C-alpha positions in Angstrom: 0.2 -0.1 0.0 2.9 2.5 0.7 4.3 2.1 -2.7 1.1 3.4 -4.5 0.7 5.9 -2.0 4.3 7.3 -2.7 3.4 6.6 -6.9 0.2 8.7 -6.6 1.8 11.4 -4.7 5.2 11.4 -7.1 2.5 11.4 -10.5 -0.2 14.6 -8.5 3.6 16.2 -7.6 4.4 16.1 -11.6 1.4 17.1 -12.6 0.9 20.1 -10.2 4.1 21.1 -11.4 3.4 20.5 -15.3 0.0 22.2 -15.0 1.8 25.6 -13.3 4.3 25.5 -16.4 1.7 25.3 -18.5 0.1 28.0 -17.3 3.1 30.0 -16.5 3.8 29.3 -21.0 0.3 30.0 -21.9 0.5 33.7 -22.8 3.5 33.7 -24.8 2.9 30.3 -26.4 -0.9 32.0 -27.1 0.3 35.4 -28.5 3.4 33.4 -30.8 0.1 31.2 -32.1 -1.7 34.2 -32.7 1.0 36.3 -35.0 1.6 32.4 -36.8 -2.0 32.0 -37.5 -3.7 35.5 -37.3 -6.0 34.0 -34.7 -8.4 37.2 -33.3 -7.5 39.8 -36.1 -3.6 39.5 -34.9 -1.5 40.6 -38.0 1.1 37.9 -39.0 5.1 38.8 -38.9 6.6 38.5 -42.8 10.3 38.8 -43.1 10.1 39.4 -46.6 7.4 41.9 -48.5 5.0 40.5 -51.0 6.0 39.9 -54.2 2.4 38.7 -55.8 -0.1 41.8 -56.4 -3.6 40.9 -57.6 -5.5 43.5 -59.4 -8.8 43.6 -56.1 -8.4 47.3 -54.6 -8.8 47.3 -50.8 -8.9 50.2 -48.6 -6.8 50.1 -45.1 -8.2 52.5 -42.3 -5.7 53.9 -39.6 -7.1 54.3 -36.0 -4.8 55.5 -32.9 -5.1 55.1 -29.1 -3.3 55.9 -25.9 -3.7 54.5 -22.6 -5.6 57.3 -20.4 -2.3 56.7 -18.6 0.3 57.3 -21.2 0.6 61.7 -21.8 1.5 60.8 -25.4 -0.7 62.3 -28.7 -0.5 59.5 -31.1 -2.2 59.8 -34.1 -1.8 58.3 -37.9 -0.1 60.6 -40.8 -2.8 59.5 -42.9 -6.3 58.1 -41.8 -6.8 55.6 -45.1 -4.7 54.3 -48.2 -6.1 52.1 -51.1 -3.8 50.0 -52.3 -4.2 46.3 -54.4 -3.9 43.1 -52.5 -0.5 42.2 -51.6 1.1 45.5 -52.7 3.5 46.7 -50.1 2.2 50.0 -47.9 4.1 51.7 -46.0 2.1 54.2 -43.6 3.4 56.6 -40.9 2.7 57.1 -37.1 3.4 60.3 -35.3 3.8 60.2 -31.5 4.8 63.0 -28.8 5.5 63.0 -25.0 3.4 65.5 -23.3 5.1 65.4 -20.3 8.3 67.0 -18.5 9.6 63.4 -18.5 11.1 60.8 -20.5 8.9 57.8 -21.3 8.8 54.0 -22.6 5.3 53.2 -24.2 4.7 50.0 -26.4 2.1 49.4 -28.5 -0.5 46.9 -28.9 -1.8 46.3 -32.2 -5.5 44.2 -33.8 -6.8 44.9 -37.3 -10.5 44.0 -38.0 -12.3 42.5 -39.2 -10.6 40.1 -36.9 -11.0 37.3 -40.2 -8.5 39.5 -42.0 -6.0 39.2 -39.7 -4.5 36.4 -41.1 -3.5 37.8 -44.0 -2.4 40.9 -42.9 1.2 40.5 -43.1 3.8 43.4 -41.6 7.0 43.4 -42.5 8.5 46.4 -40.5 6.4 48.0 -37.2 7.3 50.4 -34.5 5.3 48.1 -32.9 7.7 45.0 -32.9 10.2 47.4 -29.7 9.4 49.7 -27.4 9.8 53.2 -27.9 11.5 55.8 -25.5 10.1 59.5 -26.0 11.9 62.4 -23.7 10.1 65.1 -22.6 8.4 66.9 -25.5 10.1 65.2 -28.4 8.0 63.7 -31.1 8.9 61.0 -33.6 7.5 59.6 -36.9 7.0 55.7 -36.9 6.5 53.6 -39.6 4.8 50.6 -40.5 5.2 48.5 -43.4 3.0 46.2 -44.4 0.6 44.3 -47.6 -2.4 41.7 -47.7 -1.1 38.0 -48.8 -2.9 37.4 -51.9 -4.7 34.4 -50.7 -7.2 37.1 -48.8 -9.0 37.3 -52.4 -9.8 33.6 -52.7 -11.1 33.5 -49.0 -15.1 33.8 -49.3 -15.4 34.7 -45.9 -13.7 38.2 -47.1 -14.9 38.2 -51.0 -17.4 41.3 -49.8 -14.9 43.2 -47.3 -13.4 46.1 -49.1 -12.1 47.5 -45.9 -9.2 46.9 -43.0 -9.1 48.4 -40.0 -5.2 48.2 -38.5 -5.9 49.6 -34.9 -3.0 50.5 -32.4 -3.1 51.0 -28.5 0.2 52.7 -26.9 0.8 52.1 -22.8 3.4 52.8 -20.4 6.0 50.0 -20.8 6.6 48.7 -17.2 9.2 46.3 -16.4 8.1 43.2 -14.3 
């Protein structure tokens, strides 16, 4: 009987630590999953720009927000851009630190409609890194992207002519 108790205790301990490890790993794993698949409107990250352009056009709308704790102005320098699917686009946002101290910010992003996220590819984006602005400093920040030509083959997107790329800047706090 004691050998069975020891085996059960060992299995429960292993199970506990496995579940604890999975709980800590779930957020980064989910983030990677969303970036690779476009799940939940998360754009994909691409190493290279597109070379396959098709004749269907789409409008990309740019939206910007800042968290209430971040004293920055943050706006897109263009509100919309019309481009062909597969065409490489380059858009700019402008951020200004309205405070009297240096602040590090980090942007989160999303694409809507959600189902279009899997076709929205970012090649370069200010949102990949933390952004530091000194007191009163402003900066233009680029995002290079393209819409994967497979977008045009998706029956769920055949009537979609506009995609919205939305950013929200937060104060970056080290944990």
